[in-house]
C-alpha positions in Angstrom: 6.1 138.5 26.9 7.5 139.1 23.4 7.8 135.8 21.4 11.3 135.5 21.2 13.0 135.0 17.8 14.2 131.6 16.2 17.9 133.7 15.9 17.5 134.2 20.0 16.8 130.1 20.1 20.1 128.8 18.3 18.0 128.3 14.7 21.3 127.9 13.1 24.6 125.7 14.5 27.1 128.4 13.4 25.7 131.0 11.3 23.1 130.9 8.4 25.9 131.0 5.7 28.3 128.7 7.7 25.9 126.0 8.0 24.7 126.1 4.4 28.0 125.0 3.1 29.7 122.6 5.8 26.3 120.9 7.0 23.6 121.8 4.5 23.5 122.0 0.6 26.4 123.8 0.3 28.2 120.1 0.9 26.6 119.1 -2.3 28.7 121.9 -4.1 31.9 120.0 -2.7 30.7 116.7 -3.2 30.0 117.4 -7.0 33.5 118.9 -7.5 34.6 115.9 -5.3 33.5 113.9 -8.8 35.1 115.5 -11.0 38.3 115.3 -9.0 38.2 111.9 -9.7 38.0 111.9 -12.9 40.6 114.3 -13.8 43.1 113.4 -11.1 42.2 109.9 -9.0 41.4 109.4 -5.4 44.5 108.4 -3.7 44.3 111.6 -1.9 40.0 111.1 -1.0 40.8 107.8 0.2 43.8 109.2 2.9 41.0 112.0 3.8 38.1 109.5 4.3 40.8 107.3 6.2 41.6 110.4 8.6 37.8 111.7 8.7 36.1 108.4 9.0 38.6 107.6 12.6 37.9 111.5 13.6 34.0 110.6 13.2 34.2 107.6 15.5 36.1 109.8 17.7 33.3 112.6 18.0 31.1 109.7 18.7 33.0 108.7 21.6 33.8 112.2 23.1 29.8 112.9 23.0 29.3 109.7 25.3 32.0 110.5 27.7 31.4 114.5 27.8 27.8 114.1 28.8 28.1 110.7 30.5 25.7 108.8 28.9 26.9 105.6 30.7 25.2 106.7 33.6 21.6 106.5 32.1 22.5 104.6 29.3 24.3 101.2 29.9 22.0 98.9 28.0 22.4 101.4 24.7 25.9 102.2 25.4 27.7 99.2 26.7 25.8 95.8 26.6 24.3 96.5 23.0 28.2 97.6 21.4 29.2 94.4 23.5 26.7 92.2 22.0 27.5 93.5 18.7 31.4 93.0 18.8 30.9 89.2 20.1 28.6 88.6 17.0 31.0 89.9 14.4 33.8 88.2 16.1 31.4 84.9 15.7 30.7 85.4 12.1 34.0 86.6 11.1 35.9 83.1 13.2 33.1 81.2 11.2 34.3 82.3 7.8 31.3 84.6 7.0 33.0 87.5 5.7 30.3 88.0 2.6 27.6 88.1 5.2 29.6 90.6 7.1 30.2 92.6 4.1 26.5 92.9 3.5 25.2 93.9 6.8 28.1 96.5 6.7 26.9 97.7 3.2 23.6 98.1 4.5 23.6 99.5 8.0 26.2 102.0 6.2 23.3 102.7 4.0 20.8 103.4 6.8 23.4 105.4 8.9 24.2 108.1 6.7 20.6 108.4 5.6 19.9 109.0 9.4 22.4 111.2 9.8 21.2 113.3 7.7 17.5 112.7 8.7 18.8 113.8 12.3 20.4 116.8 11.1 17.6 118.0 9.3 15.3 117.2 12.2 17.4 119.4 14.5 16.8 122.6 12.1 12.8 121.4 11.9 12.6 121.7 15.8 14.0 125.0 15.5 11.4 126.4 13.7 8.8 125.0 16.0 8.2 121.0 14.6 6.7 119.9 11.3 4.3 122.7 10.3 1.5 120.1 9.8 0.9 115.9 9.1 1.5 116.8 5.0 5.1 118.3 6.4 6.1 114.9 8.3 4.8 112.7 5.8 7.0 114.7 3.0 9.9 115.1 5.0 9.9 111.4 6.3 9.8 110.5 2.1 12.0 112.9 1.2 15.0 111.1 3.4 14.0 107.5 3.3 12.9 106.8 -0.6 15.6 108.7 -2.0 18.1 106.0 0.3 16.0 103.2 -0.9 16.0 104.3 -4.3 19.9 104.5 -4.0 20.2 101.1 -2.5 18.2 99.8 -4.7 19.9 100.9 -7.8 23.2 99.9 -6.5 22.6 96.4 -6.2 20.9 96.3 -9.3 23.9 97.9 -10.7 26.8 96.2 -9.1 25.2 92.7 -7.9 28.6 91.1 -7.3 30.5 93.5 -4.9 30.2 96.5 -2.4 33.1 98.5 -2.2 35.9 95.6 -3.9 34.1 92.9 -1.7 31.4 90.4 -2.4 27.9 90.9 -0.9 24.6 89.4 -0.8 22.8 91.8 -3.1 18.8 92.9 -2.5 18.2 93.3 -6.2 14.2 93.8 -7.2 14.9 93.7 -11.1 15.0 96.2 -13.2 11.0 97.7 -13.5 10.7 98.0 -9.9 14.1 99.8 -9.0 13.3 101.6 -11.9 9.9 102.6 -10.5 11.1 103.4 -6.8 13.8 105.9 -8.2 11.0 107.6 -10.2 9.1 108.0 -7.1 11.9 109.3 -5.0 12.0 112.3 -7.7 8.6 112.4 -7.7 8.6 112.9 -3.8 11.2 115.1 -3.4 10.0 117.4 -5.9 6.7 117.6 -4.7 8.4 118.4 -0.9 10.2 121.0 -2.3 7.1 122.5 -3.9 5.0 122.3 -0.9 7.4 123.7 1.4 8.5 126.6 -1.2 4.6 127.9 -1.4 4.5 127.3 2.4 7.6 129.8 3.2 7.5 132.4 0.2 7.4 135.7 1.5 8.1 134.7 5.0 10.8 135.3 6.9 12.5 132.9 9.9 12.7 135.3 12.6 9.6 137.2 11.3 7.3 134.2 10.8 8.3 132.8 14.5 7.3 136.3 16.0 4.0 136.2 14.1 3.0 133.0 15.3 3.4 131.1 11.9 5.5 128.0 11.6 7.9 128.3 8.9 9.8 125.8 7.1 13.3 125.7 8.4 15.6 126.6 5.2 18.1 124.3 6.9 16.1 121.5 7.0 15.5 121.9 2.9 19.0 122.4 2.3 19.8 118.9 4.2 16.8 116.9 2.3 18.8 118.7 -0.9 22.2 117.2 0.2 20.7 114.3 0.8 19.4 113.5 -2.2 22.4 114.6 -4.1 24.0 112.8 -1.9 22.7 109.3 -2.4 22.1 110.0 -6.0 25.5 110.6 -6.9 27.3 108.7 -4.5 25.6 105.4 -4.7 24.9 105.5 -8.4 28.0 106.0 -9.6 29.6 104.4 -7.1 27.8 101.1 -8.7 30.5 101.9 -11.7 33.0 103.7 -9.8 34.0 102.8 -6.1 35.5 105.8 -5.9 32.5 107.6 -5.8 31.5 106.4 -2.6 34.5 107.6 -0.9 33.1 111.3 -1.8 29.8 110.5 0.0 31.7 108.8 2.9 33.8 112.2 3.2 30.6 114.5 2.3 28.9 112.0 5.3 32.1 112.6 7.9 32.5 116.2 7.3 28.4 116.7 8.0 28.9 114.7 11.1 32.2 116.3 12.5 30.3 119.8 11.8 27.3 118.8 13.8 29.1 117.0 16.9 31.4 120.3 17.4 28.3 122.8 17.3 26.6 120.3 19.8 29.8 120.6 22.0 30.2 124.5 21.3 26.6 125.4 21.9 26.7 123.4 25.4 30.4 124.7 26.9 30.3 128.1 25.2 26.8 128.5 26.4 27.7 127.6 29.8 30.9 130.7 30.2 28.9 133.5 29.1 29.3 133.5 25.2 26.7 135.1 23.1 25.5 132.4 20.4 23.3 134.1 18.7 23.1 132.8 14.9 24.4 135.8 13.0 26.7 137.3 15.9 29.4 135.9 17.5 29.6 138.8 20.8 31.6 138.0 24.1 30.2 139.0 27.6 34.0 138.3 28.7 36.0 141.3 28.4 38.9 141.1 25.9 41.7 141.1 28.2 40.5 137.7 29.2 40.7 136.7 25.4 37.1 137.5 24.1 35.4 135.3 22.3 39.2 133.3 21.0 40.5 131.9 24.1 37.1 129.6 25.1 36.5 128.7 21.5 40.0 127.0 21.0 39.8 125.8 24.4 36.2 124.3 23.2 38.3 122.6 19.4 40.9 121.2 21.7 38.7 119.4 24.0 36.4 118.3 21.3 39.5 116.9 19.2 41.1 114.5 22.1 39.2 111.8 21.3 38.8 111.9 17.6 42.8 112.5 17.5 43.1 109.5 19.9 41.0 107.1 17.8 43.1 108.3 14.6 46.3 106.9 16.5 44.9 104.0 17.8 43.6 103.1 14.1 47.0 103.9 12.8 49.2 102.3 15.1 46.7 99.1 14.3 47.3 98.8 10.6 51.2 98.6 11.3 50.8 96.1 13.8 49.4 94.2 11.3 47.5 91.9 14.1 45.2 89.2 12.9 42.6 89.3 15.6 42.3 93.3 15.2 40.0 93.2 11.8 37.1 92.0 13.3 37.7 94.4 15.6 37.6 97.2 13.5 34.6 96.1 11.8 32.9 95.4 15.1 34.0 98.9 15.9 32.2 100.1 12.9 28.8 98.8 13.7 28.5 99.8 17.1 29.5 102.9 15.5 26.6 103.0 13.6 24.4 102.2 16.6 25.8 104.3 18.9 25.0 107.1 16.4 21.3 106.3 15.9 20.9 106.1 20.1 23.2 109.2 21.4 21.9 112.3 19.5 18.1 110.7 20.3 15.7 113.1 22.4 15.8 111.1 25.2 19.8 111.3 25.3 19.5 114.4 25.4 17.1 114.8 28.3 19.6 112.8 30.4 
C-alpha cells in the first residue's frame, strides 16, 4: 500500500494558514501589535479580555476532562492531587503566606506557558513522524526551555520586588549569569532554526512523508518562534510594565482555546463522517442534512458549555466578594496548571 500523506493524517489542527495565525507564529504578530496598543491606548480592554479568556481557558480544561471521562482512568491525577493542591493553598493562605503563594503562582505560570508551547509543537512534530534525530530532539527541547528560563531570570533580575503588582520571592542569579543564559537561549534558537531550515530545504511536508523522508513540520518551527517572541517580549517588557504580561497571557489563552477546540472537533466530527482533510473540509453528509455547518455549530456549542459556565461562576464569585473564595481562586489556578500538564499526555489520549 502507498504511504499515506501527512495531510491525510491530519497534519494540521485546521488548515496551514489558520494554524499559522491562531496557534503558531502568526500569534506573535498579534502579540507585538498588542504591545503597540498598550503604548498608544492603555490596557483596560486587554485586562478585560484576559479575564474572559482565562476563565474560558479553565473551562476548556474541565470540558476535556469530562468529555473524555478521565476521572475513570486517572483518579489520582484528576481527583486526588487537585484536592491536595486546594488543601495546601488554603493552608498557606490562612497562615499568612501571601508572598509564597504569589511566588508559586509566578513560577508555575512560567512553566505552564512554556509546557503549552512544548505540547503544541510536539503535536505537529508527531504528525511528521516524531523527531528526525537525536540532534533534532535536543535542539527542539533547548529552543523551548532555554528561552523560558532566560525570560524568567530576566524578569526576576529586572523586577525583583513585585510580580503582577504583588510581592514575591525573586530568583536572582546576578546580571552576568542572567545575560549569559539569555545569550545562550538566543544562540540555541538560532541554531535550531538553522538546522531545521537546512534539513527541510526543498522538502515538502507531504511529499517527504510519501518518499520515506522524515521532515520537520513547519508548525513545529512556527510554535518555537512564537514561543521565543512571546517569552522574550512578555516577561522582559513585563518587568518594566506589568501590562505586557497581559499580552503574553492573551497569546497563551488564544492558543490553548484553539488547540483544545481542534481536539474536540477532530474527535466529534471525525465520528460523524466529516472529512477533516487539512486543506479542504468536505462533508460526506448530504447537503440537505446541514452539510458541514450544522455539525460544526453543534461541536462549537458543546465545546463552549464549560468555558461559559466557568466564566459565569467567576463573575458571580467576584460580585459576591466572599473572603473564603479568594484561596479557592488561586488554588483552582494551581489545579488548572497541574491538570493541563497531565490530561494532554500520550497516556491520557490512550485511555
